C-alpha positions in Angstrom: 27.3 84.8 182.5 30.4 86.7 183.8 32.4 84.7 186.3 35.8 85.0 187.8 37.2 81.9 189.5 38.6 82.4 193.0 39.3 78.8 193.8 37.7 75.4 193.0 34.5 76.2 194.9 34.4 80.0 194.9 33.5 82.4 192.1 32.8 86.0 191.6 29.5 86.2 189.6 27.7 89.1 187.9 24.5 89.8 189.8 21.5 88.5 187.9 17.8 87.9 188.7 18.4 84.2 189.0 20.6 84.8 192.1 17.9 86.8 194.0 16.8 83.9 196.3 20.4 83.1 197.3 21.3 86.8 197.7 18.2 87.2 199.9 19.2 84.2 202.1 22.7 85.8 202.5 21.1 89.0 203.7 18.7 87.3 206.1 21.4 85.1 207.7 23.7 88.2 208.1 21.2 91.0 208.9 22.6 91.7 212.4 26.1 91.9 211.2 25.1 94.1 208.2 23.2 96.6 210.4 26.3 97.0 212.5 28.2 98.8 209.6 25.5 99.8 207.1 22.3 101.8 207.2 20.7 100.2 204.1 19.5 97.0 205.8 16.7 98.8 207.4 15.2 99.3 203.9 15.2 95.6 203.1 11.8 94.5 204.3 11.2 91.8 201.8 12.5 89.9 198.7 11.2 92.6 196.4 13.9 94.9 197.7 16.5 92.5 196.2 14.6 92.3 192.9 14.9 96.1 192.7 18.5 96.1 193.9 19.5 93.6 191.1 17.5 95.5 188.5 19.2 98.8 189.5 22.6 97.2 189.5 22.0 95.9 185.9 20.8 99.4 184.8 23.8 101.0 186.5 26.1 98.6 184.7 24.6 99.4 181.4 25.2 103.1 182.1 28.8 102.4 183.0 28.2 103.5 186.6 28.5 100.3 188.6 29.8 96.7 188.3 28.2 94.6 191.1 28.9 90.9 191.8 28.1 88.2 194.2 30.6 85.9 195.8 29.4 82.3 195.2 30.5 79.2 197.1 29.2 76.0 195.6 26.5 78.0 193.9 25.3 79.7 197.1 25.8 83.4 197.7 28.3 84.1 200.5 29.2 87.6 199.8 29.3 90.7 197.7 32.0 92.6 195.9 31.4 95.5 193.6 32.2 98.9 192.1 29.9 101.8 192.4 30.2 105.5 191.6 32.3 104.6 188.5 33.6 107.9 187.2 35.0 107.4 183.7 36.3 110.9 183.4 38.5 110.5 186.5 39.0 106.7 185.9 38.0 105.7 189.4 35.4 103.9 191.3 34.2 103.0 194.9 34.9 99.4 196.0 32.5 97.7 198.3 32.6 94.2 199.8 30.9 92.0 202.3 31.4 88.3 203.4 29.0 86.1 205.3 30.0 85.6 208.9 30.5 81.9 208.4 33.2 82.5 205.8 35.1 85.3 207.6 38.6 84.8 209.0 39.7 82.5 206.2 41.4 85.0 204.0 38.8 84.4 201.3 37.6 88.0 201.1 41.2 89.1 200.5 41.5 86.7 197.6 38.1 87.8 196.2 39.0 91.4 196.4 42.5 90.9 194.9 41.0 89.2 191.9 38.3 91.8 191.5 40.8 94.7 191.9 43.0 93.1 189.2 39.9 92.9 186.9 39.0 96.5 187.6 42.5 97.7 186.7 43.2 95.4 183.7 39.8 95.0 182.1 37.9 98.1 183.2 41.1 100.1 182.9 40.4 102.1 186.1 43.3 104.1 187.5 42.1 104.3 191.1 39.8 102.5 193.6 38.5 104.1 196.8 36.9 102.7 199.9 35.1 104.5 202.7 34.8 102.4 205.9 33.4 103.3 209.3 36.4 104.0 211.5 35.4 101.4 214.0 35.2 98.6 211.4 38.7 97.4 212.1 38.4 94.1 210.2 37.5 95.9 206.9 40.2 98.5 207.5 42.8 95.7 208.0 41.6 94.0 204.8 42.1 97.2 202.8 45.5 97.7 204.3 46.4 94.0 203.4 45.4 94.8 199.8 47.8 97.8 199.8 45.1 100.5 200.0 46.6 103.7 201.6 44.7 105.6 204.2 44.0 109.0 202.6 42.2 110.6 205.5 39.4 110.5 208.1 36.1 112.0 207.1 34.3 113.4 210.2 30.4 113.4 210.1 30.6 111.0 207.0 27.4 109.1 207.7 24.7 108.2 210.2 24.5 104.7 211.5 21.6 103.7 213.8 21.0 107.3 214.5 24.6 108.1 215.4 26.8 110.3 213.3 30.0 108.4 212.5 33.4 109.0 210.8 34.8 107.1 207.9 38.3 106.1 207.1 39.0 106.8 203.4 41.3 104.5 201.5 42.7 104.7 198.0 44.6 102.3 195.7 46.2 103.5 192.5 46.6 101.1 189.6 50.2 99.9 189.8 50.4 99.8 186.0 50.0 103.5 185.6 52.5 104.3 188.3 55.3 102.5 186.4 54.6 104.2 183.1 
């Protein structure tokens, strides 16, 4: 199975059916936090949702449209990092990430994202990564900025969250290897 080592206890692992119980536990223990920034948790009523999520991520990987991984600490899921909306014609993708509240504030997500970004640029040969974040999600915005993502603009009326229309900050990061050539 695909694995990228982050440190002696932490790995980035390709999402697979065997991780469904651990991924579901991660969701349950962080549901309140997730609903603060994402609208999808309202759709997660049972473990079957995560079976479907993993099946769809494997299908999207096979189609070259997504590359979704879990973040594992001592074999228990503590987060997610992934690429969606991979556009091979434009050589870009959308980066997403999430870390369990118990592991936030340690710099671990920054290390995970940096390793994943390096993999996206060197192995997947992408030229650009983009991230859209609710403007009020200051910690995620700071993480992007610490990873050298540049704010490309604010998107008004970008999404709805708990019935409220919100804006997103749109960040981009260009592969440094193509800039130097």
